[in-house]
PAPATOR-665646 format. One line per 5 residues: number of its first residue (from 0); their letters; for each residue z, y, x of C-alpha. Coordinates in nm, 3 decimals, always signed. Layout:
REM residues N
NUM) a) Z Y X ~ ...
END
This chain:
REM residues 298
0) mttan) +29.778 -3.592 +9.605 ~ +29.771 -3.886 +9.844 ~ +30.047 -4.107 +9.981 ~ +30.066 -4.324 +10.288 ~ +30.057 -4.652 +10.095
5) erirs) +29.749 -4.573 +9.880 ~ +29.457 -4.804 +9.953 ~ +29.120 -4.630 +9.911 ~ +28.861 -4.828 +9.719 ~ +28.518 -4.900 +9.864
10) vtniv) +28.188 -4.845 +9.679 ~ +28.001 -5.141 +9.531 ~ +27.692 -4.967 +9.398 ~ +27.525 -4.632 +9.332 ~ +27.316 -4.616 +9.014
15) nasrq) +27.057 -4.351 +8.930 ~ +27.075 -4.227 +8.571 ~ +26.763 -4.279 +8.361 ~ +26.624 -3.981 +8.169 ~ +26.542 -4.044 +7.803
20) legag) +26.528 -3.895 +7.455 ~ +26.799 -3.956 +7.195 ~ +26.885 -3.841 +6.844 ~ +26.627 -3.602 +6.703 ~ +26.474 -3.555 +7.049
25) fvvnr) +26.732 -3.419 +7.294 ~ +26.728 -3.519 +7.661 ~ +27.002 -3.736 +7.812 ~ +27.067 -3.873 +8.159 ~ +27.213 -4.224 +8.115
30) pfpnp) +27.358 -4.428 +8.402 ~ +27.456 -4.713 +8.171 ~ +27.386 -4.923 +7.974 ~ +27.069 -5.029 +8.150 ~ +26.882 -5.360 +8.198
35) emalf) +27.114 -5.451 +8.486 ~ +27.443 -5.339 +8.330 ~ +27.511 -5.372 +7.957 ~ +27.860 -5.220 +7.976 ~ +28.131 -5.131 +8.226
40) dpfll) +28.438 -5.279 +8.055 ~ +28.599 -5.105 +7.865 ~ +28.318 -4.846 +7.863 ~ +28.001 -4.897 +7.660 ~ +27.786 -4.594 +7.738
45) ldemg) +27.779 -4.265 +7.924 ~ +27.525 -3.997 +7.829 ~ +27.485 -3.665 +8.003 ~ +27.327 -3.435 +7.745 ~ +27.103 -3.202 +7.942
50) pmelg) +27.145 -2.975 +8.120 ~ +26.870 -2.800 +7.923 ~ +26.765 -2.438 +7.895 ~ +26.657 -2.397 +7.534 ~ +26.473 -2.122 +7.357
55) ageak) +26.541 -2.003 +7.002 ~ +26.493 -2.290 +6.756 ~ +26.450 -2.556 +7.026 ~ +26.794 -2.719 +7.019 ~ +26.818 -3.065 +6.861
60) gapdh) +27.103 -3.299 +6.781 ~ +27.189 -3.634 +6.624 ~ +27.165 -3.627 +6.241 ~ +27.361 -3.866 +6.016 ~ +27.435 -4.192 +6.199
65) phrgf) +27.711 -4.458 +6.168 ~ +27.978 -4.581 +6.412 ~ +28.220 -4.874 +6.395 ~ +28.450 -5.045 +6.641 ~ +28.477 -4.796 +6.929
70) etvty) +28.564 -4.440 +7.031 ~ +28.333 -4.157 +7.134 ~ +28.445 -3.880 +7.371 ~ +28.235 -3.563 +7.359 ~ +28.297 -3.312 +7.638
75) misgk) +28.102 -2.987 +7.634 ~ +28.017 -2.797 +7.953 ~ +27.798 -2.533 +7.787 ~ +27.636 -2.479 +7.448 ~ +27.776 -2.516 +7.097
80) mehrd) +27.771 -2.817 +6.863 ~ +27.891 -2.870 +6.507 ~ +27.991 -3.201 +6.352 ~ +28.050 -3.335 +6.003 ~ +28.134 -3.683 +5.877
85) shgna) +28.166 -3.904 +5.572 ~ +28.545 -3.855 +5.558 ~ +28.510 -3.480 +5.504 ~ +28.587 -3.377 +5.864 ~ +28.401 -3.084 +6.014
90) grlgp) +28.436 -2.893 +6.338 ~ +28.275 -2.699 +6.616 ~ +28.266 -2.768 +6.990 ~ +28.203 -2.501 +7.253 ~ +28.218 -2.486 +7.633
95) gdvqw) +28.510 -2.689 +7.771 ~ +28.609 -2.840 +7.434 ~ +28.675 -3.212 +7.390 ~ +28.641 -3.430 +7.080 ~ +28.787 -3.780 +7.094
100) mtaga) +28.666 -3.961 +6.782 ~ +28.807 -4.303 +6.696 ~ +28.543 -4.456 +6.470 ~ +28.753 -4.764 +6.392 ~ +28.657 -4.918 +6.056
105) gvvhs) +28.353 -4.695 +6.025 ~ +28.228 -4.343 +5.979 ~ +27.895 -4.171 +5.926 ~ +27.872 -3.880 +6.167 ~ +27.641 -3.585 +6.231
110) empae) +27.628 -3.388 +6.560 ~ +27.398 -3.087 +6.551 ~ +27.358 -2.758 +6.740 ~ +27.568 -2.477 +6.597 ~ +27.366 -2.239 +6.379
115) dfqrq) +27.414 -1.938 +6.607 ~ +27.318 -2.141 +6.914 ~ +27.011 -2.273 +6.734 ~ +26.903 -1.917 +6.651 ~ +26.959 -1.773 +6.998
120) ggrmh) +26.904 -2.067 +7.234 ~ +27.074 -2.101 +7.570 ~ +27.202 -2.369 +7.806 ~ +27.312 -2.700 +7.652 ~ +27.510 -2.941 +7.867
125) gfqlw) +27.773 -3.199 +7.785 ~ +27.878 -3.562 +7.802 ~ +27.942 -3.841 +7.558 ~ +28.138 -4.149 +7.662 ~ +28.173 -4.456 +7.441
130) vnlpq) +28.500 -4.647 +7.488 ~ +28.542 -4.995 +7.343 ~ +28.838 -5.061 +7.114 ~ +29.052 -5.372 +7.158 ~ +29.004 -5.634 +6.887
135) rdkmi) +29.337 -5.548 +6.723 ~ +29.222 -5.186 +6.671 ~ +28.859 -5.239 +6.568 ~ +28.924 -5.167 +6.199 ~ +29.187 -4.895 +6.216
140) rphyq) +29.140 -4.581 +6.011 ~ +28.894 -4.333 +6.171 ~ +29.054 -4.020 +6.315 ~ +28.991 -3.733 +6.558 ~ +29.164 -3.557 +6.842
145) eipaa) +28.997 -3.222 +6.905 ~ +29.124 -3.020 +7.198 ~ +28.993 -2.667 +7.268 ~ +28.910 -2.577 +7.626 ~ +29.234 -2.381 +7.665
150) gipva) +29.433 -2.690 +7.567 ~ +29.297 -2.916 +7.842 ~ +29.544 -2.927 +8.134 ~ +29.404 -2.788 +8.462 ~ +29.547 -2.830 +8.811
155) tsgdg) +29.450 -2.688 +9.151 ~ +29.508 -2.847 +9.491 ~ +29.748 -2.686 +9.737 ~ +29.465 -2.553 +9.952 ~ +29.286 -2.409 +9.648
160) katvr) +28.966 -2.601 +9.723 ~ +28.980 -2.850 +9.436 ~ +29.049 -2.820 +9.065 ~ +29.073 -3.089 +8.800 ~ +29.053 -3.081 +8.421
165) viage) +29.265 -3.367 +8.289 ~ +29.096 -3.504 +7.978 ~ +29.277 -3.840 +7.984 ~ +29.536 -3.982 +8.220 ~ +29.711 -3.782 +8.494
170) smgkq) +29.612 -3.591 +8.808 ~ +29.784 -3.347 +9.045 ~ +30.100 -3.360 +8.836 ~ +29.925 -3.273 +8.507 ~ +29.929 -3.514 +8.211
175) avint) +29.656 -3.522 +7.946 ~ +29.743 -3.431 +7.589 ~ +29.502 -3.687 +7.437 ~ +29.633 -4.028 +7.330 ~ +29.395 -4.321 +7.386
180) rtpiv) +29.390 -4.666 +7.226 ~ +29.283 -4.818 +7.558 ~ +29.447 -4.691 +7.881 ~ +29.192 -4.444 +8.024 ~ +29.157 -4.196 +8.309
185) ylhft) +28.899 -3.920 +8.248 ~ +28.897 -3.636 +8.502 ~ +28.656 -3.352 +8.579 ~ +28.684 -3.247 +8.944 ~ +28.532 -2.934 +9.096
190) lkpga) +28.535 -2.943 +9.476 ~ +28.444 -2.649 +9.697 ~ +28.267 -2.721 +10.030 ~ +28.509 -2.900 +10.260 ~ +28.740 -3.018 +9.980
195) rvvqp) +28.864 -3.377 +9.949 ~ +29.072 -3.543 +9.678 ~ +29.232 -3.885 +9.664 ~ +29.303 -3.983 +9.307 ~ +29.538 -4.273 +9.228
200) vpady) +29.379 -4.531 +8.996 ~ +29.563 -4.848 +8.886 ~ +29.440 -5.145 +9.086 ~ +29.339 -5.340 +8.775 ~ +29.125 -5.058 +8.625
205) nafay) +28.747 -5.052 +8.643 ~ +28.650 -4.713 +8.788 ~ +28.338 -4.506 +8.839 ~ +28.239 -4.151 +8.927 ~ +27.944 -3.957 +8.790
210) vfsge) +27.808 -3.665 +8.993 ~ +27.647 -3.401 +8.774 ~ +27.610 -3.117 +9.023 ~ +27.606 -3.093 +9.401 ~ +27.653 -3.374 +9.647
215) grvgr) +27.949 -3.554 +9.792 ~ +28.086 -3.851 +9.982 ~ +28.286 -4.115 +9.799 ~ +28.503 -4.416 +9.865 ~ +28.652 -4.569 +10.176
220) dekga) +28.298 -4.616 +10.312 ~ +28.215 -4.246 +10.246 ~ +27.882 -4.318 +10.083 ~ +27.672 -4.021 +9.983 ~ +27.607 -3.945 +9.616
225) tehqm) +27.415 -3.665 +9.452 ~ +27.358 -3.533 +9.101 ~ +27.277 -3.778 +8.819 ~ +27.418 -4.069 +9.015 ~ +27.694 -4.304 +8.907
230) vmfag) +27.922 -4.451 +9.177 ~ +28.087 -4.785 +9.102 ~ +28.413 -4.852 +9.285 ~ +28.536 -5.193 +9.392 ~ +28.870 -5.326 +9.274
235) dgdav) +29.003 -5.339 +9.631 ~ +29.248 -5.052 +9.621 ~ +29.465 -4.826 +9.409 ~ +29.297 -4.489 +9.476 ~ +28.950 -4.336 +9.505
240) siaap) +28.835 -4.068 +9.747 ~ +28.585 -3.792 +9.670 ~ +28.482 -3.522 +9.919 ~ +28.241 -3.229 +9.935 ~ +28.081 -3.182 +10.279
245) dsare) +28.160 -2.866 +10.474 ~ +27.786 -2.795 +10.475 ~ +27.751 -2.814 +10.095 ~ +27.567 -2.519 +9.943 ~ +27.742 -2.542 +9.606
250) plevl) +28.057 -2.694 +9.458 ~ +28.061 -3.065 +9.377 ~ +28.109 -3.136 +9.006 ~ +28.205 -3.494 +8.930 ~ +28.361 -3.697 +8.651
255) liaga) +28.602 -3.972 +8.756 ~ +28.649 -4.226 +8.478 ~ +28.854 -4.546 +8.482 ~ +29.002 -4.782 +8.226 ~ +29.185 -5.108 +8.176
260) plrep) +28.925 -5.380 +8.104 ~ +28.964 -5.550 +7.766 ~ +28.808 -5.882 +7.872 ~ +28.713 -5.959 +7.512 ~ +28.383 -6.080 +7.362
265) varyg) +28.144 -5.795 +7.282 ~ +27.885 -5.811 +7.003 ~ +27.675 -5.497 +6.985 ~ +27.400 -5.371 +6.759 ~ +27.312 -5.005 +6.797
270) pfvmn) +27.615 -4.802 +6.683 ~ +27.826 -5.107 +6.589 ~ +28.046 -5.276 +6.851 ~ +28.250 -5.572 +6.736 ~ +28.367 -5.906 +6.877
275) tkeei) +28.141 -6.148 +6.688 ~ +27.789 -6.161 +6.547 ~ +27.933 -6.212 +6.199 ~ +28.133 -5.888 +6.228 ~ +27.818 -5.702 +6.333
280) ikafe) +27.630 -5.833 +6.029 ~ +27.919 -5.722 +5.806 ~ +27.919 -5.375 +5.967 ~ +27.546 -5.336 +5.904 ~ +27.584 -5.448 +5.542
285) dyreg) +27.875 -5.211 +5.485 ~ +27.670 -4.920 +5.617 ~ +27.354 -5.015 +5.425 ~ +27.547 -5.052 +5.099 ~ +27.727 -4.718 +5.141
290) rmgei) +28.076 -4.849 +5.207 ~ +28.111 -4.620 +5.509 ~ +28.046 -4.324 +5.279 ~ +27.802 -4.042 +5.327 ~ +27.815 -3.686 +5.449
295) aaa) +27.845 -3.443 +5.159 ~ +27.584 -3.172 +5.127 ~ +27.687 -2.845 +5.291
END
């Protein structure tokens, strides 16, 4: 997975995720945006939903809410969610499933716990990444790519110590099946104690890692990172290194995410992300006046 001419990137910063409530009251760990970092071009937000152990009737979600001008990537680790929208789409996400929603011109969306999960309770854990759309694609027609867990390519290192689920981009010879409007790498690595991976990342991509379980060492400088920490990589190389110490008591679970920066103006108001203030005002008016539609009663 590594070649002699790959230059390993160093680490510029390690950010602790803040814990907060979202939607109807579910817990998220959020490394960005925060007061110091509004976005990580082309990425707008990363939320880790949970992990939470929920009793019967305790699960909550995000009722009807609008989106315009960006994409949301929902990746479930455990639990079950159902979604519906103002274009008549409906679906269900379970462990390992991915939903890549391109909001484009606008959609009203609902993300709620599945009825059977709500009745029984259990462990809820997942991620939602917001990816900015380039100006030329802001108002394209909304659409979805929903990939079941079995459809996500998985690769294992030659020594059997590392596996990767390839949500977007390429790793260990496996190519993702999802098509993205902005060039993106989105990988879920699981590293056993003593494992190390070196993942190629284009030199002009912004890249970060998010540790959600275990602890590891990252970058050329081998800085330590532990769960609920985001690692920002410098643009000084064309690969990133992630390793799990030999002494680790559990596998290291980490997301590696990178993307080509858009370098465009960003105007943002809640769930609307456009390029100008005037476009944000228009988005709000369109939503308020019902031009994004509404979710039909079940």
